[in-house]
C-alpha positions in Angstrom: 10.5 -26.3 14.6 13.9 -24.4 14.3 12.4 -21.5 12.6 9.9 -21.0 15.2 12.5 -20.9 17.9 14.3 -18.4 15.9 11.4 -16.3 15.3 10.6 -16.1 19.2 14.2 -15.3 19.8 14.4 -12.5 17.4 11.0 -11.0 18.4 11.9 -11.4 22.2 15.2 -9.8 21.7 13.7 -6.9 19.8 11.0 -6.4 22.5 13.7 -6.3 25.3 15.7 -3.7 23.2 12.7 -1.6 22.7 11.8 -1.8 26.4 15.2 -0.7 27.4 15.1 2.2 25.1 11.5 3.0 26.5 12.8 2.9 30.1 15.7 5.2 29.2 13.4 7.5 27.6 10.9 7.6 30.5 13.9 8.0 33.0 15.2 11.0 31.0 11.7 12.6 30.6 10.9 12.3 34.2 14.0 13.8 35.5 13.1 17.5 35.2 9.6 16.9 36.9 11.5 15.0 39.6 13.9 17.7 40.3 11.5 20.5 40.4 9.5 18.3 42.9 12.5 17.9 44.9 13.1 21.7 45.0 9.4 22.2 46.0 9.9 19.5 48.8 12.9 21.5 50.2 11.1 24.7 50.3 8.4 23.1 52.4 10.9 21.6 54.5 12.7 24.7 55.2 9.4 26.5 56.1 8.6 23.8 58.6 12.3 23.7 60.0 12.0 27.4 60.6 8.7 27.2 62.6 10.4 24.4 64.7 13.3 26.5 65.2 11.2 29.5 66.5 9.5 26.9 69.0 12.6 25.6 70.3 14.3 29.1 70.7 11.2 30.3 72.5 10.9 27.3 74.7 14.6 26.5 75.6 16.9 29.0 74.1 19.7 28.8 71.5 21.0 25.5 73.0 17.9 23.7 72.4 17.8 25.2 68.9 21.2 23.9 68.2 20.6 20.5 69.4 17.4 20.3 67.4 19.3 21.5 64.2 22.2 19.1 64.6 19.7 16.3 64.9 18.1 17.3 61.7 21.3 18.0 60.1 22.7 14.3 61.0 19.3 12.9 59.8 19.8 14.4 56.3 16.9 16.7 56.6 19.3 19.6 56.7 22.4 20.2 54.9 23.8 23.1 56.8 22.9 25.8 59.4 24.0 29.0 61.2 23.2 30.2 64.6 24.3 33.8 65.3 23.6 34.9 68.8 23.4 38.9 69.2 26.9 40.2 69.8 28.5 36.7 69.8 30.4 34.6 67.2 28.3 32.5 64.9 27.8 28.7 65.2 28.3 27.2 61.8 27.7 23.6 60.9 28.3 22.6 57.3 30.2 20.0 55.2 31.4 22.7 52.9 32.2 26.1 54.5 31.6 27.9 51.1 27.9 26.9 51.6 27.7 29.7 54.4 29.6 32.3 52.4 26.6 34.1 51.1 24.0 33.5 54.0 22.8 36.7 55.9 24.7 37.7 58.9 21.8 39.7 60.5 18.1 39.7 60.9 17.7 42.4 58.1 18.6 39.6 55.5 21.1 41.7 53.9 24.0 40.2 52.1 22.1 37.2 51.0 22.8 36.2 47.3 20.6 33.7 45.6 22.5 30.6 44.4 21.2 27.9 41.9 22.7 25.2 44.0 21.5 26.3 47.4 18.3 26.9 49.2 18.1 28.8 52.5 15.9 30.4 54.9 16.4 32.3 58.0 14.5 33.5 61.2 15.3 35.7 64.2 13.7 34.4 67.4 14.3 37.1 70.1 16.6 38.9 67.7 19.2 35.9 67.3 19.7 35.0 63.7 19.1 31.4 62.5 19.8 30.3 59.0 18.9 26.8 57.7 19.7 25.4 54.0 19.8 22.6 51.7 22.1 21.8 48.8 20.0 21.8 45.7 22.6 21.1 42.9 20.9 20.0 39.7 24.1 17.8 38.9 24.2 16.3 42.3 20.5 15.5 42.3 20.9 14.0 38.8 23.5 11.7 40.0 21.4 10.5 42.8 18.5 10.1 40.5 20.1 8.1 37.8 21.8 6.0 40.4 18.5 4.9 41.8 17.2 4.2 38.2 20.4 2.2 37.2 19.4 -1.3 38.6 16.5 -1.5 36.5 18.2 -0.3 33.4 21.0 -2.7 34.1 18.4 -5.6 34.4 16.8 -4.6 31.1 20.3 -4.4 29.2 21.3 -7.6 30.9 18.3 -9.5 29.7 18.7 -8.1 26.1 22.4 -9.0 25.9 21.5 -12.6 27.3 18.8 -13.0 24.5 21.3 -11.9 21.9 24.0 -14.2 23.1 21.4 -16.9 23.0 20.3 -16.0 19.5 24.1 -15.9 18.5 24.6 -19.4 20.0 21.7 -20.8 17.9 23.2 -18.9 14.9 26.6 -20.3 15.2 25.1 -23.8 15.5 23.3 -23.2 12.2 26.6 -22.0 10.7 28.5 -25.1 11.9 25.6 -27.2 10.4 25.8 -25.5 7.0 29.6 -26.0 6.9 29.2 -29.6 7.6 26.7 -30.0 4.7 28.9 -27.8 2.4 31.8 -30.1 3.1 29.7 -33.1 2.1 28.9 -31.5 -1.2 32.4 -30.2 -1.8 33.9 -33.7 -1.4 32.2 -34.7 -4.7 34.2 -31.9 -6.6 37.7 -31.2 -7.2 37.9 -27.5 -8.0 39.3 -26.2 -4.7 42.7 -25.3 -5.6 44.2 -21.9 -5.2 41.8 -20.9 -2.1 43.4 -20.0 1.2 40.8 -21.2 3.8 39.2 -24.6 3.9 36.0 -23.1 4.6 36.1 -20.9 1.5 37.1 -23.9 -0.6 34.0 -25.7 0.6 31.7 -22.8 0.0 33.3 -22.3 -3.6 32.9 -25.8 -4.5 29.3 -25.8 -3.2 28.3 -22.7 -5.2 30.0 -24.3 -8.2 27.7 -27.4 -7.8 24.8 -25.0 -7.2 25.6 -23.0 -10.5 25.9 -26.5 -12.4 22.4 -27.5 -11.1 20.9 -24.2 -12.3 22.5 -24.2 -15.6 21.2 -27.9 -16.0 17.6 -26.9 -14.9 17.8 -23.9 -17.4 18.5 -26.2 -20.2 15.8 -28.6 -19.3 13.4 -25.7 -19.1 14.4 -24.5 -22.4 13.8 -27.9 -23.9 10.4 -28.1 -22.3 9.5 -24.8 -23.6 10.4 -25.9 -27.3 8.3 -29.0 -26.8 5.1 -27.5 -25.1 3.0 -25.3 -27.3 2.8 -21.6 -26.6 -0.8 -21.6 -26.0 -0.6 -24.6 -23.6 2.3 -22.8 -21.7 -0.1 -19.8 -21.4 -2.9 -21.7 -20.1 -0.7 -23.6 -17.5 0.8 -20.4 -16.3 -2.7 -19.2 -15.2 -2.4 -21.9 -12.4 -6.0 -23.3 -13.0 -6.8 -26.7 -12.0 -7.0 -29.2 -14.9 -9.1 -30.2 -16.8 -11.1 -26.9 -17.5 -13.1 -25.5 -20.5 -13.2 -22.2 -22.1 -14.8 -20.6 -25.1 -12.7 -19.4 -28.0 -12.6 -18.6 -31.7 -10.1 -20.7 -33.5 -8.2 -19.5 -36.6 -6.4 -21.7 -39.0 -4.3 -19.9 -41.6 -2.8 -21.8 -44.5 -0.4 -21.0 -47.3 -1.9 -21.7 -50.8 0.3 -23.9 -53.0 2.8 -24.8 -50.4 3.6 -28.3 -51.6 3.9 -27.4 -55.3 6.2 -24.5 -54.6 8.1 -26.4 -52.2 8.9 -29.1 -54.6 10.1 -26.4 -57.3 13.5 -24.7 -57.7 12.5 -21.5 -55.6 12.2 -23.7 -52.4 15.0 -22.0 -50.3 13.8 -18.4 -51.1 10.2 -19.4 -50.6 10.9 -21.0 -47.1 12.6 -17.7 -46.1 9.3 -15.9 -46.9 7.4 -18.6 -45.0 9.5 -18.0 -41.9 9.2 -14.2 -42.1 5.4 -14.6 -42.6 5.0 -16.8 -39.4 7.3 -14.6 -37.4 5.5 -11.4 -38.2 1.9 -12.8 -37.7 2.9 -14.2 -34.3 3.5 -10.7 -33.1 0.2 -9.5 -34.7 -1.7 -12.5 -33.0 -0.2 -11.4 -29.7 -0.9 -7.6 -30.2 -4.6 -8.7 -30.6 -4.6 -10.9 -27.4 -4.6 -14.1 -29.3 -2.5 -17.3 -28.6 -0.5 -19.3 -31.1 -1.4 -23.0 -30.7 0.5 -25.2 -33.4 2.5 -24.7 -36.3 2.2 -27.5 -38.9 4.4 -27.0 -41.9 2.3 -24.5 -44.2 -0.4 -23.6 -41.6 -0.7 -21.9 -38.2 -3.3 -22.7 -35.7 -4.2 -19.9 -33.1 -7.3 -18.9 -31.1 -8.8 -15.8 -29.2 -10.4 -16.3 -26.0 -14.1 -14.9 -25.4 -13.0 -13.5 -22.0 -10.3 -11.5 -23.5 -12.6 -9.2 -25.8 -16.3 -8.4 -26.2 -16.3 -10.4 -29.3 -13.5 -13.0 -30.0 -14.6 -13.5 -33.7 -14.5 -9.8 -34.5 -11.1 -9.7 -32.8 -9.9 -12.5 -34.9 -11.1 -10.7 -38.0 -9.3 -7.6 -36.9 -6.1 -9.5 -36.5 -6.7 -11.2 -40.0 -7.0 -7.9 -41.6 -3.6 -6.7 -40.4 -2.2 -10.2 -41.4 -3.5 -9.4 -44.8 -1.2 -6.5 -45.0 1.7 -8.7 -44.3 0.7 -11.2 -47.0 0.4 -8.2 -49.4 4.0 -7.0 -48.6 5.6 -10.4 -48.9 3.6 -11.3 -52.1 4.9 -8.0 -53.8 8.4 -9.3 -53.2 8.0 -12.9 -53.9 5.9 -12.6 -57.1 8.9 -10.7 -58.6 11.0 -14.0 -58.2 8.1 -15.9 -59.8 6.8 -17.4 -56.4 3.4 -16.1 -55.5 2.5 -16.0 -51.8 -1.2 -16.3 -50.9 -3.0 -17.3 -47.9 -6.3 -18.3 -46.8 -7.9 -18.6 -43.3 -10.8 -20.4 -41.6 -12.7 -19.5 -38.4 -14.5 -21.9 -36.0 -16.1 -21.3 -32.5 -16.7 -23.9 -29.7 -15.5 -24.7 -26.4 -11.8 -25.6 -25.9 -10.8 -28.2 -23.2 -7.4 -28.1 -21.5 -6.6 -31.6 -20.1 -3.9 -34.3 -19.9 -3.9 -36.5 -23.0 -1.4 -39.1 -23.8 0.9 -38.0 -20.9 0.9 -34.4 -22.2 -1.2 -31.4 -21.7 -3.1 -30.7 -24.7 -6.2 -28.7 -26.1 -9.2 -30.3 -27.6 -12.4 -29.1 -29.1 -14.8 -29.4 -32.1 -13.3 -26.1 -33.6 -9.9 -27.7 -34.1 -11.6 -30.2 -36.6 -14.3 -27.6 -38.0 -11.5 -25.2 -38.9 -9.8 -27.8 -41.2 -13.3 -28.8 -42.8 -14.0 -25.1 -43.6 -10.6 -24.3 -44.7 -10.8 -27.1 -47.1 -13.9 -25.4 -48.9 -12.4 -22.2 -49.0 -12.3 -20.9 -52.8 -8.8 -20.6 -54.4 -8.3 -16.8 -55.0 -5.7 -14.5 -55.6 -6.6 -12.2 -52.7 -6.5 -13.0 -48.9 -9.5 -15.2 -48.2 -11.1 -15.7 -44.7 -14.0 -18.2 -44.5 -16.3 -19.2 -41.6 -19.5 -21.0 -40.8 -23.0 -20.1 -39.6 -22.1 -19.5 -35.8 -19.2 -17.1 -36.6 -21.4 -15.3 -39.2 -24.1 -14.8 -36.6 -21.4 -13.3 -34.2 -20.2 -10.9 -36.9 -23.6 -9.8 -38.1 -23.5 -6.0 -38.5 -19.9 -5.8 -37.7 -18.4 -6.9 -41.1 -19.5 -7.4 -44.7 -19.5 -11.0 -46.0 -20.9 -13.0 -48.9 -22.8 -16.3 -48.7 -20.7 -19.1 -50.3 -23.5 -21.6 -50.2 -24.2 -25.0 -48.3 -21.4 -27.4 -47.9 -21.1 -31.0 -46.6 -18.4 -31.0 -43.8 -17.1 -34.3 -42.9 -17.9 -35.2 -39.4 -19.9 -32.0 -38.9 -22.8 -32.2 -41.4 -24.2 -29.7 -43.9 -23.3 -25.9 -43.1 -23.6 -22.7 -45.0 -20.3 -20.8 -45.3 -19.5 -17.1 -45.6 -16.3 -15.2 -46.8 -15.4 -11.7 -45.6 -15.6 -9.1 -48.1 -15.2 -5.9 -46.1 -14.2 -4.7 -42.6 -15.2 -1.1 -41.4 -12.3 1.3 -41.5 -11.1 3.2 -38.5 -12.0 6.4 -40.2 -15.6 5.2 -40.3 -15.7 4.2 -36.7 -14.3 7.8 -35.7 -17.0 9.5 -37.4 -19.7 7.2 -36.5 -22.7 9.1 -34.8 -23.3 8.9 -31.0 -24.9 5.6 -29.9 -23.6 3.6 -32.8 -22.3 0.0 -31.9 -18.7 0.7 -32.7 -15.6 -0.3 -30.6 -11.9 0.7 -31.0 -10.5 -2.4 -29.4 -10.4 -4.0 -32.8 -8.0 -1.4 -34.1 -4.5 -2.1 -32.9 -1.9 -1.8 -35.9 0.8 0.8 -36.3 -1.2 2.5 -38.7 -4.4 2.6 -36.5 -2.3 3.9 -33.7 -1.0 7.0 -35.9 -4.6 7.5 -37.0 -5.9 7.6 -33.6 -3.2 10.0 -32.4 -3.8 12.3 -35.3 -7.5 12.2 -34.3 -6.7 13.1 -30.6 -4.6 16.0 -31.7 -7.2 17.3 -34.0 -9.9 17.0 -31.4 -7.8 18.7 -28.8 -7.0 21.6 -30.9 -10.7 22.2 -32.0 -12.1 21.7 -28.5 -9.8 21.6 -25.5 -12.8 20.2 -23.2 -12.9 16.9 -25.2 -9.6 15.1 -24.6 -10.6 11.9 -26.2 -10.2 9.9 -23.2 -11.6 6.7 -24.6 -9.1 6.8 -27.5 -6.1 7.5 -25.1 -7.2 4.7 -22.9 -7.3 2.2 -25.9 -3.9 3.2 -27.2 -2.3 2.6 -23.7 -4.1 -0.7 -23.3 -2.4 -1.8 -26.6 1.1 -1.3 -25.0 0.3 -2.6 -21.3 
């Protein structure tokens, strides 16, 4: 598994880089405490050495004291010392004479000057001055300190560099492999002229082949989109396992007199109105969370899922109410040219099943047939007509006004009582409905409704700033989400 190898190498390299940085930080942070400890240790060493000097001087004289100090100086415990017998020349032992420049010359200690880089102490056994000292240079100690830490840091850095080189090695192997594969692809194409390097020509040829493949896939995808119904595409995009079933209200909208008008002289103008109608109602259906399913010449089939609203039948009626406005607008223009434009719709409710059928993914359900049967019984009227059966009537009871059309025999379904919508509650009625009434703003989504709602919110805020009409604002935002 090459990717596992790469992951381990990258993580290992990062770990050693972070570990090296941590070591560097630790060495730097610990330097100052270490130096202060070194100073304290020197002070204790000077005090102990002076006690030994007093003992040697009292026991064996200055010669024994000098031999003791020379041994200490050679062993590294002392860096320098001075013995000044009374009335005699001093005995100085130091690698650097300047270290003794400011040490005292008599037992009073006068003349000593504190120096940051020197630590000294003196004693006067039998009146003879003895001075001992250490070099305490912070710079010099730092050199020694970091020199001791250098091997560990060098090891950390070496391991990190080795891992980086190993990672680079495998990376270059991958680059070489990519190059060989690109060369193989490029041999199939001849568009490599005018490029300086062979590798560049191979890469350009490969990318050209890749772009051609993308273009071909985009054309195939566009072709499939034109062949698969929008509702089916929406259902497939949800990623549910086929087959599955869902509840929905199916709507079938049909243009009255389509065949007669299409056979007349106004056919071309009429088709322009038909195209405009279906384009405009597709946007309306989408605004009300509906799904266009199929366009069959003079009729469109679309549905509203139960899961997208509290009452899919009422949502369908709300969409049809706005579609009625589109019909009125087109009829006002087409009628002047002698071409009436009237539409009727039917509603049916039942489960819809999404499943493979005849090598394609399609929808199947009783409401597909029922909507046809109900629509065939719709009375021919000059206004916009919406007809449905008993199940839809039960769903809409108390929410819209309708009229009983009587019993009808529906082929393949049986006898059923049909109803036609006569009135839908206006938005103004909903806004002034008393508290506790069963009303919902979700069915009012047209541009005119939004303007009315905004004006209502503005008036409410002016009258009472503590009532921001949050429900209305939330509804408006949901329309544009």
